[in-house]
mmCIF file of the N, C-alpha and C atoms, coordinates in Angstrom:
data_MODEL
# 
_entry.id   MODEL 
# 
loop_
_atom_site.group_PDB 
_atom_site.id 
_atom_site.type_symbol 
_atom_site.label_atom_id 
_atom_site.label_alt_id 
_atom_site.label_comp_id 
_atom_site.label_asym_id 
_atom_site.label_entity_id 
_atom_site.label_seq_id 
_atom_site.pdbx_PDB_ins_code 
_atom_site.Cartn_x 
_atom_site.Cartn_y 
_atom_site.Cartn_z 
_atom_site.occupancy 
_atom_site.B_iso_or_equiv 
_atom_site.pdbx_formal_charge 
_atom_site.auth_seq_id 
_atom_site.auth_comp_id 
_atom_site.auth_asym_id 
_atom_site.auth_atom_id 
_atom_site.pdbx_PDB_model_num 
ATOM 1   N N  . MET A 1 1  ? 29.074 6.809   7.214  1.00 0.00 ? 1  MET A N  1 
ATOM 2   C CA . MET A 1 1  ? 28.048 5.903   8.419  1.00 0.00 ? 1  MET A CA 1 
ATOM 3   C C  . MET A 1 1  ? 29.403 4.976   8.722  1.00 0.00 ? 1  MET A C  1 
ATOM 4   N N  . GLU A 1 2  ? 29.241 5.802   10.137 1.00 0.00 ? 2  GLU A N  1 
ATOM 5   C CA . GLU A 1 2  ? 30.589 4.557   10.915 1.00 0.00 ? 2  GLU A CA 1 
ATOM 6   C C  . GLU A 1 2  ? 30.001 2.821   11.393 1.00 0.00 ? 2  GLU A C  1 
ATOM 7   N N  . LYS A 1 3  ? 30.609 2.261   11.388 1.00 0.00 ? 3  LYS A N  1 
ATOM 8   C CA . LYS A 1 3  ? 30.126 0.795   11.855 1.00 0.00 ? 3  LYS A CA 1 
ATOM 9   C C  . LYS A 1 3  ? 29.305 0.143   12.724 1.00 0.00 ? 3  LYS A C  1 
ATOM 10  N N  . ALA A 1 4  ? 28.606 -0.289  12.928 1.00 0.00 ? 4  ALA A N  1 
ATOM 11  C CA . ALA A 1 4  ? 27.590 -0.260  14.614 1.00 0.00 ? 4  ALA A CA 1 
ATOM 12  C C  . ALA A 1 4  ? 26.703 -2.071  14.141 1.00 0.00 ? 4  ALA A C  1 
ATOM 13  N N  . ILE A 1 5  ? 26.580 -2.299  15.436 1.00 0.00 ? 5  ILE A N  1 
ATOM 14  C CA . ILE A 1 5  ? 25.886 -3.120  15.611 1.00 0.00 ? 5  ILE A CA 1 
ATOM 15  C C  . ILE A 1 5  ? 25.280 -3.579  16.005 1.00 0.00 ? 5  ILE A C  1 
ATOM 16  N N  . ILE A 1 6  ? 23.769 -3.736  15.171 1.00 0.00 ? 6  ILE A N  1 
ATOM 17  C CA . ILE A 1 6  ? 22.038 -3.961  15.860 1.00 0.00 ? 6  ILE A CA 1 
ATOM 18  C C  . ILE A 1 6  ? 22.060 -5.252  16.867 1.00 0.00 ? 6  ILE A C  1 
ATOM 19  N N  . VAL A 1 7  ? 21.544 -4.833  17.948 1.00 0.00 ? 7  VAL A N  1 
ATOM 20  C CA . VAL A 1 7  ? 21.200 -5.507  18.736 1.00 0.00 ? 7  VAL A CA 1 
ATOM 21  C C  . VAL A 1 7  ? 19.828 -5.894  19.224 1.00 0.00 ? 7  VAL A C  1 
ATOM 22  N N  . PRO A 1 8  ? 19.130 -6.942  19.731 1.00 0.00 ? 8  PRO A N  1 
ATOM 23  C CA . PRO A 1 8  ? 17.739 -7.406  19.632 1.00 0.00 ? 8  PRO A CA 1 
ATOM 24  C C  . PRO A 1 8  ? 17.775 -6.228  21.013 1.00 0.00 ? 8  PRO A C  1 
ATOM 25  N N  . TRP A 1 9  ? 16.555 -6.432  21.613 1.00 0.00 ? 9  TRP A N  1 
ATOM 26  C CA . TRP A 1 9  ? 16.107 -5.086  22.304 1.00 0.00 ? 9  TRP A CA 1 
ATOM 27  C C  . TRP A 1 9  ? 14.858 -5.450  23.255 1.00 0.00 ? 9  TRP A C  1 
ATOM 28  N N  . GLU A 1 10 ? 14.493 -4.637  24.313 1.00 0.00 ? 10 GLU A N  1 
ATOM 29  C CA . GLU A 1 10 ? 13.978 -5.380  25.548 1.00 0.00 ? 10 GLU A CA 1 
ATOM 30  C C  . GLU A 1 10 ? 12.170 -4.340  24.849 1.00 0.00 ? 10 GLU A C  1 
ATOM 31  N N  . GLU A 1 11 ? 11.511 -5.828  25.101 1.00 0.00 ? 11 GLU A N  1 
ATOM 32  C CA . GLU A 1 11 ? 10.186 -4.579  25.498 1.00 0.00 ? 11 GLU A CA 1 
ATOM 33  C C  . GLU A 1 11 ? 9.687  -4.727  27.017 1.00 0.00 ? 11 GLU A C  1 
ATOM 34  N N  . ASP A 1 12 ? 8.879  -3.846  27.251 1.00 0.00 ? 12 ASP A N  1 
ATOM 35  C CA . ASP A 1 12 ? 8.473  -4.179  29.097 1.00 0.00 ? 12 ASP A CA 1 
ATOM 36  C C  . ASP A 1 12 ? 7.250  -3.061  28.869 1.00 0.00 ? 12 ASP A C  1 
ATOM 37  N N  . GLU A 1 13 ? 6.589  -2.750  29.739 1.00 0.00 ? 13 GLU A N  1 
ATOM 38  C CA . GLU A 1 13 ? 5.710  -2.088  30.592 1.00 0.00 ? 13 GLU A CA 1 
ATOM 39  C C  . GLU A 1 13 ? 6.192  -0.057  29.873 1.00 0.00 ? 13 GLU A C  1 
ATOM 40  N N  . LEU A 1 14 ? 6.845  -0.117  29.539 1.00 0.00 ? 14 LEU A N  1 
ATOM 41  C CA . LEU A 1 14 ? 6.955  1.346   29.076 1.00 0.00 ? 14 LEU A CA 1 
ATOM 42  C C  . LEU A 1 14 ? 7.287  1.396   27.424 1.00 0.00 ? 14 LEU A C  1 
ATOM 43  N N  . THR A 1 15 ? 7.523  0.105   26.680 1.00 0.00 ? 15 THR A N  1 
ATOM 44  C CA . THR A 1 15 ? 7.486  -0.013  25.024 1.00 0.00 ? 15 THR A CA 1 
ATOM 45  C C  . THR A 1 15 ? 6.457  0.124   24.671 1.00 0.00 ? 15 THR A C  1 
ATOM 46  N N  . HIS A 1 16 ? 6.060  0.298   23.269 1.00 0.00 ? 16 HIS A N  1 
ATOM 47  C CA . HIS A 1 16 ? 5.093  0.146   23.118 1.00 0.00 ? 16 HIS A CA 1 
ATOM 48  C C  . HIS A 1 16 ? 5.260  -1.385  22.407 1.00 0.00 ? 16 HIS A C  1 
ATOM 49  N N  . GLU A 1 17 ? 4.301  -1.642  21.161 1.00 0.00 ? 17 GLU A N  1 
ATOM 50  C CA . GLU A 1 17 ? 4.260  -2.641  20.287 1.00 0.00 ? 17 GLU A CA 1 
ATOM 51  C C  . GLU A 1 17 ? 5.423  -2.355  19.005 1.00 0.00 ? 17 GLU A C  1 
ATOM 52  N N  . PHE A 1 18 ? 5.709  -1.296  18.928 1.00 0.00 ? 18 PHE A N  1 
ATOM 53  C CA . PHE A 1 18 ? 6.115  -0.574  17.233 1.00 0.00 ? 18 PHE A CA 1 
ATOM 54  C C  . PHE A 1 18 ? 7.139  -0.021  17.670 1.00 0.00 ? 18 PHE A C  1 
ATOM 55  N N  . PHE A 1 19 ? 7.676  -0.228  19.019 1.00 0.00 ? 19 PHE A N  1 
ATOM 56  C CA . PHE A 1 19 ? 8.841  0.442   19.402 1.00 0.00 ? 19 PHE A CA 1 
ATOM 57  C C  . PHE A 1 19 ? 10.339 -0.312  18.700 1.00 0.00 ? 19 PHE A C  1 
ATOM 58  N N  . VAL A 1 20 ? 11.111 0.923   18.164 1.00 0.00 ? 20 VAL A N  1 
ATOM 59  C CA . VAL A 1 20 ? 12.726 0.880   17.982 1.00 0.00 ? 20 VAL A CA 1 
ATOM 60  C C  . VAL A 1 20 ? 13.394 2.155   18.731 1.00 0.00 ? 20 VAL A C  1 
ATOM 61  N N  . PRO A 1 21 ? 14.582 1.587   18.867 1.00 0.00 ? 21 PRO A N  1 
ATOM 62  C CA . PRO A 1 21 ? 15.288 1.832   19.895 1.00 0.00 ? 21 PRO A CA 1 
ATOM 63  C C  . PRO A 1 21 ? 16.011 3.317   18.618 1.00 0.00 ? 21 PRO A C  1 
ATOM 64  N N  . GLU A 1 22 ? 16.295 4.232   20.000 1.00 0.00 ? 22 GLU A N  1 
ATOM 65  C CA . GLU A 1 22 ? 16.092 5.479   18.787 1.00 0.00 ? 22 GLU A CA 1 
ATOM 66  C C  . GLU A 1 22 ? 17.415 5.845   18.275 1.00 0.00 ? 22 GLU A C  1 
ATOM 67  N N  . TYR A 1 23 ? 19.055 4.824   18.402 1.00 0.00 ? 23 TYR A N  1 
ATOM 68  C CA . TYR A 1 23 ? 20.015 4.819   17.882 1.00 0.00 ? 23 TYR A CA 1 
ATOM 69  C C  . TYR A 1 23 ? 19.923 4.352   16.226 1.00 0.00 ? 23 TYR A C  1 
ATOM 70  N N  . ILE A 1 24 ? 18.267 3.018   16.050 1.00 0.00 ? 24 ILE A N  1 
ATOM 71  C CA . ILE A 1 24 ? 18.137 2.397   14.623 1.00 0.00 ? 24 ILE A CA 1 
ATOM 72  C C  . ILE A 1 24 ? 17.384 3.034   14.382 1.00 0.00 ? 24 ILE A C  1 
ATOM 73  N N  . GLU A 1 25 ? 16.580 4.167   14.828 1.00 0.00 ? 25 GLU A N  1 
ATOM 74  C CA . GLU A 1 25 ? 15.202 5.337   13.894 1.00 0.00 ? 25 GLU A CA 1 
ATOM 75  C C  . GLU A 1 25 ? 16.645 6.301   13.455 1.00 0.00 ? 25 GLU A C  1 
ATOM 76  N N  . LYS A 1 26 ? 17.924 6.381   14.121 1.00 0.00 ? 26 LYS A N  1 
ATOM 77  C CA . LYS A 1 26 ? 18.715 7.327   13.700 1.00 0.00 ? 26 LYS A CA 1 
ATOM 78  C C  . LYS A 1 26 ? 19.413 6.995   12.150 1.00 0.00 ? 26 LYS A C  1 
ATOM 79  N N  . MET A 1 27 ? 19.652 5.861   12.629 1.00 0.00 ? 27 MET A N  1 
ATOM 80  C CA . MET A 1 27 ? 20.652 5.051   11.342 1.00 0.00 ? 27 MET A CA 1 
ATOM 81  C C  . MET A 1 27 ? 19.218 4.883   10.072 1.00 0.00 ? 27 MET A C  1 
ATOM 82  N N  . SER A 1 28 ? 18.080 4.429   10.560 1.00 0.00 ? 28 SER A N  1 
ATOM 83  C CA . SER A 1 28 ? 17.222 4.201   9.081  1.00 0.00 ? 28 SER A CA 1 
ATOM 84  C C  . SER A 1 28 ? 17.354 5.255   8.109  1.00 0.00 ? 28 SER A C  1 
ATOM 85  N N  . LEU A 1 29 ? 17.019 6.901   9.057  1.00 0.00 ? 29 LEU A N  1 
ATOM 86  C CA . LEU A 1 29 ? 17.196 7.871   8.651  1.00 0.00 ? 29 LEU A CA 1 
ATOM 87  C C  . LEU A 1 29 ? 18.400 8.625   7.605  1.00 0.00 ? 29 LEU A C  1 
ATOM 88  N N  . GLU A 1 30 ? 19.156 7.901   7.856  1.00 0.00 ? 30 GLU A N  1 
ATOM 89  C CA . GLU A 1 30 ? 20.574 8.444   7.518  1.00 0.00 ? 30 GLU A CA 1 
ATOM 90  C C  . GLU A 1 30 ? 20.848 7.550   6.330  1.00 0.00 ? 30 GLU A C  1 
ATOM 91  N N  . VAL A 1 31 ? 20.173 5.615   6.072  1.00 0.00 ? 31 VAL A N  1 
ATOM 92  C CA . VAL A 1 31 ? 20.404 4.967   5.310  1.00 0.00 ? 31 VAL A CA 1 
ATOM 93  C C  . VAL A 1 31 ? 19.583 5.667   4.425  1.00 0.00 ? 31 VAL A C  1 
ATOM 94  N N  . LEU A 1 32 ? 18.367 6.494   3.977  1.00 0.00 ? 32 LEU A N  1 
ATOM 95  C CA . LEU A 1 32 ? 17.234 6.978   3.241  1.00 0.00 ? 32 LEU A CA 1 
ATOM 96  C C  . LEU A 1 32 ? 17.650 8.034   2.810  1.00 0.00 ? 32 LEU A C  1 
ATOM 97  N N  . GLU A 1 33 ? 18.857 8.618   3.354  1.00 0.00 ? 33 GLU A N  1 
ATOM 98  C CA . GLU A 1 33 ? 19.156 9.663   2.711  1.00 0.00 ? 33 GLU A CA 1 
ATOM 99  C C  . GLU A 1 33 ? 20.337 9.880   1.678  1.00 0.00 ? 33 GLU A C  1 
ATOM 100 N N  . HIS A 1 34 ? 20.875 8.192   1.048  1.00 0.00 ? 34 HIS A N  1 
ATOM 101 C CA . HIS A 1 34 ? 21.505 7.369   0.086  1.00 0.00 ? 34 HIS A CA 1 
ATOM 102 C C  . HIS A 1 34 ? 20.674 6.822   -1.182 1.00 0.00 ? 34 HIS A C  1 
ATOM 103 N N  . TYR A 1 35 ? 19.377 7.753   -1.062 1.00 0.00 ? 35 TYR A N  1 
ATOM 104 C CA . TYR A 1 35 ? 18.973 7.444   -2.356 1.00 0.00 ? 35 TYR A CA 1 
ATOM 105 C C  . TYR A 1 35 ? 18.182 8.545   -2.725 1.00 0.00 ? 35 TYR A C  1 
ATOM 106 N N  . GLY A 1 36 ? 17.069 8.337   -4.414 1.00 0.00 ? 36 GLY A N  1 
ATOM 107 C CA . GLY A 1 36 ? 17.164 9.910   -4.224 1.00 0.00 ? 36 GLY A CA 1 
ATOM 108 C C  . GLY A 1 36 ? 15.646 10.131  -4.353 1.00 0.00 ? 36 GLY A C  1 
ATOM 109 N N  . PHE A 1 37 ? 14.936 9.963   -3.419 1.00 0.00 ? 37 PHE A N  1 
ATOM 110 C CA . PHE A 1 37 ? 14.079 10.367  -3.525 1.00 0.00 ? 37 PHE A CA 1 
ATOM 111 C C  . PHE A 1 37 ? 13.712 10.841  -1.672 1.00 0.00 ? 37 PHE A C  1 
ATOM 112 N N  . SER A 1 38 ? 12.577 11.943  -1.927 1.00 0.00 ? 38 SER A N  1 
ATOM 113 C CA . SER A 1 38 ? 12.207 12.449  -0.120 1.00 0.00 ? 38 SER A CA 1 
ATOM 114 C C  . SER A 1 38 ? 11.528 11.136  0.314  1.00 0.00 ? 38 SER A C  1 
ATOM 115 N N  . VAL A 1 39 ? 11.118 11.507  1.782  1.00 0.00 ? 39 VAL A N  1 
ATOM 116 C CA . VAL A 1 39 ? 10.448 10.114  2.763  1.00 0.00 ? 39 VAL A CA 1 
ATOM 117 C C  . VAL A 1 39 ? 9.422  11.543  2.912  1.00 0.00 ? 39 VAL A C  1 
ATOM 118 N N  . GLN A 1 40 ? 7.829  11.248  2.769  1.00 0.00 ? 40 GLN A N  1 
ATOM 119 C CA . GLN A 1 40 ? 6.856  12.168  3.373  1.00 0.00 ? 40 GLN A CA 1 
ATOM 120 C C  . GLN A 1 40 ? 6.970  11.864  5.031  1.00 0.00 ? 40 GLN A C  1 
ATOM 121 N N  . ASN A 1 41 ? 6.339  10.528  4.823  1.00 0.00 ? 41 ASN A N  1 
ATOM 122 C CA . ASN A 1 41 ? 6.278  9.765   6.267  1.00 0.00 ? 41 ASN A CA 1 
ATOM 123 C C  . ASN A 1 41 ? 6.776  8.497   6.264  1.00 0.00 ? 41 ASN A C  1 
ATOM 124 N N  . ILE A 1 42 ? 6.350  7.894   6.866  1.00 0.00 ? 42 ILE A N  1 
ATOM 125 C CA . ILE A 1 42 ? 7.273  7.112   7.453  1.00 0.00 ? 42 ILE A CA 1 
ATOM 126 C C  . ILE A 1 42 ? 6.694  6.233   9.445  1.00 0.00 ? 42 ILE A C  1 
ATOM 127 N N  . GLN A 1 43 ? 6.744  4.845   9.604  1.00 0.00 ? 43 GLN A N  1 
ATOM 128 C CA . GLN A 1 43 ? 5.767  4.635   10.012 1.00 0.00 ? 43 GLN A CA 1 
ATOM 129 C C  . GLN A 1 43 ? 6.475  3.236   10.275 1.00 0.00 ? 43 GLN A C  1 
ATOM 130 N N  . VAL A 1 44 ? 6.234  2.341   11.178 1.00 0.00 ? 44 VAL A N  1 
ATOM 131 C CA . VAL A 1 44 ? 6.307  1.063   11.723 1.00 0.00 ? 44 VAL A CA 1 
ATOM 132 C C  . VAL A 1 44 ? 5.757  0.743   11.815 1.00 0.00 ? 44 VAL A C  1 
ATOM 133 N N  . VAL A 1 45 ? 5.299  -0.861  11.020 1.00 0.00 ? 45 VAL A N  1 
ATOM 134 C CA . VAL A 1 45 ? 4.520  -1.348  10.884 1.00 0.00 ? 45 VAL A CA 1 
ATOM 135 C C  . VAL A 1 45 ? 4.552  -3.135  12.167 1.00 0.00 ? 45 VAL A C  1 
ATOM 136 N N  . THR A 1 46 ? 6.137  -3.517  11.540 1.00 0.00 ? 46 THR A N  1 
ATOM 137 C CA . THR A 1 46 ? 6.097  -4.848  12.767 1.00 0.00 ? 46 THR A CA 1 
ATOM 138 C C  . THR A 1 46 ? 7.949  -4.640  13.194 1.00 0.00 ? 46 THR A C  1 
ATOM 139 N N  . THR A 1 47 ? 7.768  -5.468  14.390 1.00 0.00 ? 47 THR A N  1 
ATOM 140 C CA . THR A 1 47 ? 9.275  -5.115  15.273 1.00 0.00 ? 47 THR A CA 1 
ATOM 141 C C  . THR A 1 47 ? 9.418  -6.604  15.290 1.00 0.00 ? 47 THR A C  1 
ATOM 142 N N  . LYS A 1 48 ? 10.175 -7.076  15.063 1.00 0.00 ? 48 LYS A N  1 
ATOM 143 C CA . LYS A 1 48 ? 10.767 -8.200  15.877 1.00 0.00 ? 48 LYS A CA 1 
ATOM 144 C C  . LYS A 1 48 ? 12.108 -8.428  17.030 1.00 0.00 ? 48 LYS A C  1 
ATOM 145 N N  . PRO A 1 49 ? 11.686 -7.570  18.211 1.00 0.00 ? 49 PRO A N  1 
ATOM 146 C CA . PRO A 1 49 ? 12.886 -6.327  19.342 1.00 0.00 ? 49 PRO A CA 1 
ATOM 147 C C  . PRO A 1 49 ? 13.708 -7.730  19.759 1.00 0.00 ? 49 PRO A C  1 
ATOM 148 N N  . ASP A 1 50 ? 12.942 -9.008  19.884 1.00 0.00 ? 50 ASP A N  1 
ATOM 149 C CA . ASP A 1 50 ? 13.807 -10.423 20.450 1.00 0.00 ? 50 ASP A CA 1 
ATOM 150 C C  . ASP A 1 50 ? 15.112 -10.745 19.012 1.00 0.00 ? 50 ASP A C  1 
ATOM 151 N N  . LYS A 1 51 ? 15.080 -10.323 18.339 1.00 0.00 ? 51 LYS A N  1 
ATOM 152 C CA . LYS A 1 51 ? 16.137 -10.880 16.993 1.00 0.00 ? 51 LYS A CA 1 
ATOM 153 C C  . LYS A 1 51 ? 16.242 -9.625  16.775 1.00 0.00 ? 51 LYS A C  1 
ATOM 154 N N  . GLY A 1 52 ? 16.226 -8.348  16.618 1.00 0.00 ? 52 GLY A N  1 
ATOM 155 C CA . GLY A 1 52 ? 16.871 -6.694  16.578 1.00 0.00 ? 52 GLY A CA 1 
ATOM 156 C C  . GLY A 1 52 ? 16.223 -6.481  14.829 1.00 0.00 ? 52 GLY A C  1 
ATOM 157 N N  . GLY A 1 53 ? 14.442 -6.750  14.528 1.00 0.00 ? 53 GLY A N  1 
ATOM 158 C CA . GLY A 1 53 ? 14.340 -6.496  12.871 1.00 0.00 ? 53 GLY A CA 1 
ATOM 159 C C  . GLY A 1 53 ? 13.242 -6.063  13.211 1.00 0.00 ? 53 GLY A C  1 
ATOM 160 N N  . SER A 1 54 ? 12.601 -4.894  12.240 1.00 0.00 ? 54 SER A N  1 
ATOM 161 C CA . SER A 1 54 ? 11.733 -3.807  11.946 1.00 0.00 ? 54 SER A CA 1 
ATOM 162 C C  . SER A 1 54 ? 11.593 -3.707  10.836 1.00 0.00 ? 54 SER A C  1 
ATOM 163 N N  . ILE A 1 55 ? 10.222 -3.482  9.757  1.00 0.00 ? 55 ILE A N  1 
ATOM 164 C CA . ILE A 1 55 ? 9.700  -2.740  9.198  1.00 0.00 ? 55 ILE A CA 1 
ATOM 165 C C  . ILE A 1 55 ? 8.996  -1.183  8.988  1.00 0.00 ? 55 ILE A C  1 
ATOM 166 N N  . TRP A 1 56 ? 9.566  -0.615  8.507  1.00 0.00 ? 56 TRP A N  1 
ATOM 167 C CA . TRP A 1 56 ? 9.011  0.681   7.922  1.00 0.00 ? 56 TRP A CA 1 
ATOM 168 C C  . TRP A 1 56 ? 7.903  0.786   7.344  1.00 0.00 ? 56 TRP A C  1 
ATOM 169 N N  . LYS A 1 57 ? 7.012  1.609   6.869  1.00 0.00 ? 57 LYS A N  1 
ATOM 170 C CA . LYS A 1 57 ? 6.203  1.792   5.350  1.00 0.00 ? 57 LYS A CA 1 
ATOM 171 C C  . LYS A 1 57 ? 6.238  3.475   5.430  1.00 0.00 ? 57 LYS A C  1 
ATOM 172 N N  . MET A 1 58 ? 6.820  3.534   3.620  1.00 0.00 ? 58 MET A N  1 
ATOM 173 C CA . MET A 1 58 ? 6.523  4.111   3.563  1.00 0.00 ? 58 MET A CA 1 
ATOM 174 C C  . MET A 1 58 ? 6.025  5.030   2.675  1.00 0.00 ? 58 MET A C  1 
ATOM 175 N N  . GLU A 1 59 ? 5.553  6.551   2.462  1.00 0.00 ? 59 GLU A N  1 
ATOM 176 C CA . GLU A 1 59 ? 5.509  7.108   1.656  1.00 0.00 ? 59 GLU A CA 1 
ATOM 177 C C  . GLU A 1 59 ? 6.352  8.585   0.719  1.00 0.00 ? 59 GLU A C  1 
ATOM 178 N N  . THR A 1 60 ? 6.750  8.225   -0.693 1.00 0.00 ? 60 THR A N  1 
ATOM 179 C CA . THR A 1 60 ? 7.907  9.202   -0.994 1.00 0.00 ? 60 THR A CA 1 
ATOM 180 C C  . THR A 1 60 ? 7.546  9.374   -1.750 1.00 0.00 ? 60 THR A C  1 
ATOM 181 N N  . SER A 1 61 ? 8.281  11.008  -2.163 1.00 0.00 ? 61 SER A N  1 
ATOM 182 C CA . SER A 1 61 ? 8.477  11.560  -3.607 1.00 0.00 ? 61 SER A CA 1 
ATOM 183 C C  . SER A 1 61 ? 8.164  10.361  -4.977 1.00 0.00 ? 61 SER A C  1 
ATOM 184 N N  . SER A 1 62 ? 8.668  9.166   -4.479 1.00 0.00 ? 62 SER A N  1 
ATOM 185 C CA . SER A 1 62 ? 8.729  7.865   -6.208 1.00 0.00 ? 62 SER A CA 1 
ATOM 186 C C  . SER A 1 62 ? 7.288  6.642   -5.684 1.00 0.00 ? 62 SER A C  1 
ATOM 187 N N  . GLY A 1 63 ? 6.546  7.185   -4.829 1.00 0.00 ? 63 GLY A N  1 
ATOM 188 C CA . GLY A 1 63 ? 5.193  6.275   -4.533 1.00 0.00 ? 63 GLY A CA 1 
ATOM 189 C C  . GLY A 1 63 ? 5.750  5.429   -3.007 1.00 0.00 ? 63 GLY A C  1 
ATOM 190 N N  . PRO A 1 64 ? 4.713  4.198   -2.621 1.00 0.00 ? 64 PRO A N  1 
ATOM 191 C CA . PRO A 1 64 ? 5.120  4.204   -1.715 1.00 0.00 ? 64 PRO A CA 1 
ATOM 192 C C  . PRO A 1 64 ? 6.180  3.226   -1.738 1.00 0.00 ? 64 PRO A C  1 
ATOM 193 N N  . LYS A 1 65 ? 7.291  2.821   -0.342 1.00 0.00 ? 65 LYS A N  1 
ATOM 194 C CA . LYS A 1 65 ? 8.289  2.094   0.077  1.00 0.00 ? 65 LYS A CA 1 
ATOM 195 C C  . LYS A 1 65 ? 8.177  1.365   1.098  1.00 0.00 ? 65 LYS A C  1 
ATOM 196 N N  . SER A 1 66 ? 8.695  0.950   1.533  1.00 0.00 ? 66 SER A N  1 
ATOM 197 C CA . SER A 1 66 ? 9.319  -0.480  2.483  1.00 0.00 ? 66 SER A CA 1 
ATOM 198 C C  . SER A 1 66 ? 10.870 -0.006  2.966  1.00 0.00 ? 66 SER A C  1 
ATOM 199 N N  . LEU A 1 67 ? 11.115 -0.033  3.992  1.00 0.00 ? 67 LEU A N  1 
ATOM 200 C CA . LEU A 1 67 ? 12.625 -0.105  4.845  1.00 0.00 ? 67 LEU A CA 1 
ATOM 201 C C  . LEU A 1 67 ? 12.467 -1.468  5.934  1.00 0.00 ? 67 LEU A C  1 
ATOM 202 N N  . LYS A 1 68 ? 13.577 -2.350  5.738  1.00 0.00 ? 68 LYS A N  1 
ATOM 203 C CA . LYS A 1 68 ? 13.138 -3.865  6.030  1.00 0.00 ? 68 LYS A CA 1 
ATOM 204 C C  . LYS A 1 68 ? 14.349 -3.659  6.888  1.00 0.00 ? 68 LYS A C  1 
ATOM 205 N N  . LEU A 1 69 ? 14.881 -3.817  8.028  1.00 0.00 ? 69 LEU A N  1 
ATOM 206 C CA . LEU A 1 69 ? 15.993 -3.801  9.141  1.00 0.00 ? 69 LEU A CA 1 
ATOM 207 C C  . LEU A 1 69 ? 15.788 -5.399  9.569  1.00 0.00 ? 69 LEU A C  1 
ATOM 208 N N  . LEU A 1 70 ? 16.339 -6.434  8.624  1.00 0.00 ? 70 LEU A N  1 
ATOM 209 C CA . LEU A 1 70 ? 16.635 -7.844  8.830  1.00 0.00 ? 70 LEU A CA 1 
ATOM 210 C C  . LEU A 1 70 ? 17.037 -8.460  9.959  1.00 0.00 ? 70 LEU A C  1 
ATOM 211 N N  . HIS A 1 71 ? 16.610 -8.921  10.718 1.00 0.00 ? 71 HIS A N  1 
ATOM 212 C CA . HIS A 1 71 ? 17.171 -9.430  11.510 1.00 0.00 ? 71 HIS A CA 1 
ATOM 213 C C  . HIS A 1 71 ? 18.242 -10.694 11.296 1.00 0.00 ? 71 HIS A C  1 
ATOM 214 N N  . ARG A 1 72 ? 19.858 -10.220 11.284 1.00 0.00 ? 72 ARG A N  1 
ATOM 215 C CA . ARG A 1 72 ? 20.601 -10.738 10.729 1.00 0.00 ? 72 ARG A CA 1 
ATOM 216 C C  . ARG A 1 72 ? 21.857 -10.972 11.339 1.00 0.00 ? 72 ARG A C  1 
ATOM 217 N N  . ARG A 1 73 ? 22.735 -11.932 11.860 1.00 0.00 ? 73 ARG A N  1 
ATOM 218 C CA . ARG A 1 73 ? 23.875 -11.596 12.634 1.00 0.00 ? 73 ARG A CA 1 
ATOM 219 C C  . ARG A 1 73 ? 25.188 -11.048 11.413 1.00 0.00 ? 73 ARG A C  1 
ATOM 220 N N  . PRO A 1 74 ? 26.247 -10.925 12.276 1.00 0.00 ? 74 PRO A N  1 
ATOM 221 C CA . PRO A 1 74 ? 26.731 -10.538 11.531 1.00 0.00 ? 74 PRO A CA 1 
ATOM 222 C C  . PRO A 1 74 ? 28.437 -11.869 11.410 1.00 0.00 ? 74 PRO A C  1 
ATOM 223 N N  . LYS A 1 75 ? 28.706 -11.936 9.910  1.00 0.00 ? 75 LYS A N  1 
ATOM 224 C CA . LYS A 1 75 ? 29.753 -12.947 9.721  1.00 0.00 ? 75 LYS A CA 1 
ATOM 225 C C  . LYS A 1 75 ? 30.621 -13.062 10.772 1.00 0.00 ? 75 LYS A C  1 
ATOM 226 N N  . LYS A 1 76 ? 31.274 -14.165 10.910 1.00 0.00 ? 76 LYS A N  1 
ATOM 227 C CA . LYS A 1 76 ? 32.355 -14.049 12.158 1.00 0.00 ? 76 LYS A CA 1 
ATOM 228 C C  . LYS A 1 76 ? 33.685 -13.890 10.630 1.00 0.00 ? 76 LYS A C  1 
ATOM 229 N N  . TYR A 1 77 ? 34.855 -13.253 10.852 1.00 0.00 ? 77 TYR A N  1 
ATOM 230 C CA . TYR A 1 77 ? 35.522 -13.372 10.622 1.00 0.00 ? 77 TYR A CA 1 
ATOM 231 C C  . TYR A 1 77 ? 37.130 -13.756 11.461 1.00 0.00 ? 77 TYR A C  1 
ATOM 232 N N  . VAL A 1 78 ? 37.527 -14.589 10.190 1.00 0.00 ? 78 VAL A N  1 
ATOM 233 C CA . VAL A 1 78 ? 39.349 -14.906 11.164 1.00 0.00 ? 78 VAL A CA 1 
ATOM 234 C C  . VAL A 1 78 ? 40.479 -14.370 10.852 1.00 0.00 ? 78 VAL A C  1 
# 
């Protein structure tokens, strides 16, 4: 997985309440490939578009799970 910075996104009349940008959806699916279960269903349950965060509810082969994208700024390196 290449380095990427997740940035806040804007809500407008064209997006719905649980909108997550496509690049973040793709990134989340890549992350899930590194776990030992398969995902049968995934659904966004909340977002923080102004900060760049979201939470998904999942049904997996290992039972219910959640995936959280926390809105944390990257550390500054000197």
